[in-house]
LODO-523103 format. One record per residue (C-alpha): residue in three letters; x, y, z. Coordinates in pm, whole numbers, plus 50000, padded with zeros to 5 digits. Layout:
N
alaXYZ ...
end
This chain:
453
met387803104513476 lys387393074813706 ser389193071914038 leu391103041014133 thr388943015314306 phe389513010614677 thr390842975614614 arg393432986314359 leu394483017314553 thr394882997114871 phe396882971014681 gly399212998014546 ile399773013014891 phe400422978815041 ala402812970214758 gly404713002714817 trp404952995015191 leu406372960815112 leu408972975714880 leu410152999715148 asn409782977815454 gly409772941915332 ser411832916615526 ala413542902315217 cys416492926015181 thr419082922714907 lys422402938914831 ser420782971314704 gly417832971114942 asn415132958114708 glu416982947014395 ser417872911214319 thr421242907414147 asp420842870014089 pro422032865613727 thr419552837313677 val416632860813743 thr415422880613442 ala415702918113502 ser412432936813554 phe413042959513256 asp413822929713033 leu410452915213133 ile408762948213051 gln410432947012710 gln409462910812645 lys405942910912788 ile404742946412720 leu406812968512493 thr407662943912217 pro404202928112172 ser402042958812247 cys404082989512152 ala407022981911920 ser404852971111630 ser405272983311274 gly403753017611227 cys403793025811597 his407023024911800 ala409102999611606 ser411653022411437 glu412393057211311 lys410953046110976 asp407453044211119 ala405163070610971 ser404153080711323 phe407733085211447 ala407743122811382 gln404673125311603 his406053108011911 gly409803104711846 leu409873072712046 val411293038911947 leu410503010812191 ala412182982012013 glu414542959712209 gly417942975912250 phe416533011212219 ala413623013912461 tyr415453019612791 gln417623048212670 asn414623063912498 leu412463062612810 val414323068113134 gly415093104413217 val413993116712872 asp411693146612818 pro408413137912640 lys407383153912311 asn403873158812447 ser403933196112520 ala401453194812808 ala403333166712983 lys406643184512933 ala405233217113069 asp404093198313380 gly407613185213439 leu406983149013343 lys409623126313193 arg408843096712973 val410003076913275 lys411083095213589 ala412913072313832 phe411123067914167 ala408093087814040 ser405483068513842 leu402963096913866 glu405493119813698 ser406183094213424 leu404313097813096 leu404683060513026 tyr402573052113329 his399923077813234 lys399743064312880 leu399323028312993 thr396623033213253 val393363052213228 thr393343057213606 ala396673075713638 ser395043108713543 his393053106713868 his396143118714053 thr396813149213836 gly393443158613693 lys394993157413345 gln395323134413050 tyr398203135612807 gly396603122512490 asn394873089312446 pro395783058412649 met397993033712468 pro397993012212268 leu395623033612061 gly392763012811930 gly394102981712104 gln393362962512419 leu394292980612739 leu397032963812937 pro396022940413220 asp396142954813571 gly399052932513667 gln401252945213385 ile400462981313471 glu401232974813837 phe404522958213736 val405512989613542 arg404523011813834 arg406632991914080 trp409602992013844 ile409453029813808 asp408943036214179 ala411903013614255 gly414143036214048 ala413543022913694 pro416793002913688 lys418042987213367 thr419252956113548 gly418072936813850 ser414682924013960 val412632949514154 ala409042938314088 asp407142905914132 ala407152888113795 ala403942869813892 leu402082902513828 leu402692897813457 asp400512866713462 asp397502886013596 lys395092889713303 thr392542911113488 thr391842943813309 ala390312973213489 ile386992982813338 ala387063020513306 thr383513033413304 tyr383163062213062 glu381753093013230 pro380193116612974 leu380483153913017 ala377833167613249 val375243188713070 pro375793226013145 ala373353240913393 ala370413259313242 gly371443293513122 thr375173285813116 gly375533266012794 phe374473237912565 gln375593202112503 leu375693183612170 ala376503146612171 ile377033116211955 pro375383087512147 ala377253054812200 phe377883035211880 ala379703003011790 ile383062999711614 gln383492964511481 ser386732945311527 asn389852955111330 val388272984511149 glu388203022311154 arg384853039311174 glu384273075911099 leu380813090411114 phe378893123111119 met375723134211293 arg374043168011255 arg372783180011593 ser370843210811692 val372493234211941 gly369043242212077 asn369523279912097 thr366413299912009 glu368443332312004 ala372013341811922 ile374543331612186 tyr378173340112258 val380483311312344 asn383693318512535 arg384583282712631 tyr384083247512501 glu384763213012639 thr385073180812439 lys385263145012555 met385253111312381 arg385793075012463 ser389253059912435 gly390313048912088 ser389243080311906 his391443097311649 his389503129911662 phe386213147211741 val385273178711550 ala382213201211538 tyr381573218411204 ser379183245811102 phe378033249210740 arg378943273110460 asp375513269910300 thr372593262210531 asn370343254610232 phe372073220910192 leu371993202510519 pro371893165410604 asn368993152710812 leu369123160011183 asn370283131311407 asp371013107011121 val374203086611161 arg376163090910837 asp379193068510795 leu382083079810582 his382393044610440 asn379883019410318 ala379742983810447 asp382112972410170 lys384632999510285 ser384023020809976 leu383643058310026 asn380113070310098 leu379933097609836 thr376853114109986 thr378653119010316 ala381853129810143 leu380023156609944 thr378503170610262 met382023175510400 ala382713201210129 asn380133223110302 his381933222110640 val383473250910831 tyr385563241811135 leu384113254211464 ala385783234511743 gly387423201311804 ser390193180511949 gln392393150411882 ala392833144912256 gln390413123812457 tyr389503154112669 gln389953191112610 asp388823222612789 tyr389433254412588 thr388663290012701 phe388863320712479 pro390713351412611 glu388663374912823 gly386433397812618 thr386273375012312 ala383693349012211 leu382273329911917 leu378883341511790 ile376473312811736 pro373333324311546 ala369883314011661 gly368783279811545 thr372293267711466 ser373033231211403 leu376503215811393 asp377833185011217 leu379613163611474 asn382403141711336 ser383903112411527 his386663089011407 tyr387643057211590 val390273030411538 asn389662994811664 lys392692971911638 thr391192945411865 asn389242913711791 gly386242926211983 val383622953211940 met384462987512083 gln382133015712180 gly382443051312057 glu380823082012208 ala381513119412225 gln380163152112365 ile380873189012326 asn379743215512573 leu379413251612457 tyr379543276012749 thr377963310012702 val378753345312821 asp376543376212824 lys376813398212514 ser377743428112732 lys381033411112820 val382043405212457 gln384343431212308 gln385413411312001 val383533384411806 val385813355411717 lys385673338811373 thr387253306111263 leu390223301511033 asp389843272810787 leu392773274610545 asn393143242610349 asn395813230710107 ser393843205009909 ser396363203109622 leu398483176109780 ala400493150809580 ile403063133109794 pro405273109709587 ala405773073509694 asn408783067309920 lys409643104209932 arg409953131210198 val408663164310064 thr407793198510201 leu404693214710052 thr403733251110102 lys400703272410038 ser400063309010121 phe396733324410217 val396433362210171 phe393673381710347 asp391553408410181 lys391133428410502 pro393053432510830 arg392813403811076 lys393983397411430 val394893360611468 leu394133348211815 thr394763310811796 leu396463286411558 thr396423248811535 ser396943223911255 his395553192511099 met397503166410906 his397423128610893 lys400003102410987 leu402473109810705 gly402843145310834 glu406143150211015 lys406163187611071 phe403603215411031 val404983250811026 ile402933282710993 lys404673314710886 ile403553350510843 lys403183360510480 gly404093396410386 gly404713428010584 ser407563435310825 arg407323400410977 asp407383381710646 gly408673346210693 glu408443346711073 ile407503312711218 val404533315811452 tyr403563279211490 thr405303245411476 ser403913210811546 thr405453176611492 asp402553157811650 trp399933149911386 glu397663132311632 his397723158011912 pro398743191111753 asp399443220611977 ile396823247812009 val398663280712042 thr396823311112176 phe398793343312146 gln398823367612440 ser399043395512185 pro397093386811868 ile399053385911542 leu398043417111350 leu397923411210975 gln397153439210733 lys395253436710406 gly397433418110158 glu399263398910431 gly398423364010550 leu399713330110657 thr401733302910487 ser401513265910569 glu404773246710527 ile404223209710584 thr406773181710563 tyr405363147710469 asn407243114810472 asn405443091010238 thr406653056610343 thr404103039410119 ser404563026409766 lys401933049409614 thr401363086509568 val399223100409850 asn396833129009780 phe394463150609977 gly391563129510096 leu389103121010364 thr390443088410506 ser393373081210737 glu395233067010434 asp394973100710258 glu396533133310374 met395423167910475 gly397083201110544 ile394793225910716 ile395433256910926 phe392683259411183 gly392323287011436 tyr390453318011546 tyr390693354811458 tyr388773387111483 glu388743418211263 
end
């Protein structure tokens, strides 16, 4: 994560000093009540929210397929009441006490964090991908205008920020800093090198990479990172190691004519989820005494998916670090859950809830649960199947793009004959039936997670 440049930081400090100590005082201290002057929030609506955020499919209305994910409408007449003083749906931001917009506190406002790649410098955290996803980042002047408006109290009326900032077209160039390679003896890094995503397309690709371990290793932590604009980054192992794609080959999911690359698609049937994230950065540590076992000579299929809604070429890139622990410290070997409902048929213009139960043939202790669905997914619920806790909800996510990862302090103990049920609500706003599939226009319904026996 890149720090603010000295120039921009100094500018922000100077701007804040002017707001507090400037000689041009008005009735409310720093707010112009001249009715001929357009209010700062109205300018934000006109210059930023309406053209960059309140577009169809994003934040235009509750009918957007992504509404269940973010629950945020930014159309004119709705944006202010949906932003100021409202808790975010992003669980990490909410846990940290952020509001969508917190008056007088831009660094505690999720809106500011989502609009600027440099805001995370102040907290050490990121709350999902910068916005607009797959689009051009906002110019520095527009971001500074939003910051000043928030730090001046986020008023609905009145002018509290210099409108000339909105004419500044300079955009901060955020240099991507890849994950540092773990020190020798502490772990391994696998990476997808930088690749191009052409204008106004999605690109999803795979690359099989060697872990580089000549003996079995135990992994108790992993880190993932990817450039902005990514939908997800996943590392898969293989069910059958006799059928593997070539090492280091870039394998696109689609051909040049946008048709499905059947060779790549068939390889996906051999995948077993190992680790991944739909956030730009993630650092996940297993509970003490547990670890994944990675056999000697393992290779993983790295999967990266990017969206480019701009008229220029974007760059994609991703890394995963696997951090190791000595075998003597491992009390339980963790295995991955990969429970997939592939029998999906979601009728056109319908909201439906589809369920599927997965029963285990031996006792399992479920350590972690997360979910995977695409943009038509509104709600993903996981329930216990069978036993004294039959029907108990143990996981809920309404964010298809950044699903929660829930690690249980006390693992869920499931006996033989018990299991888990996925209960997923889809809202098909399209005019065609949507089935299980590999693209962002298809759907999925997968319980991912970790367990031990």
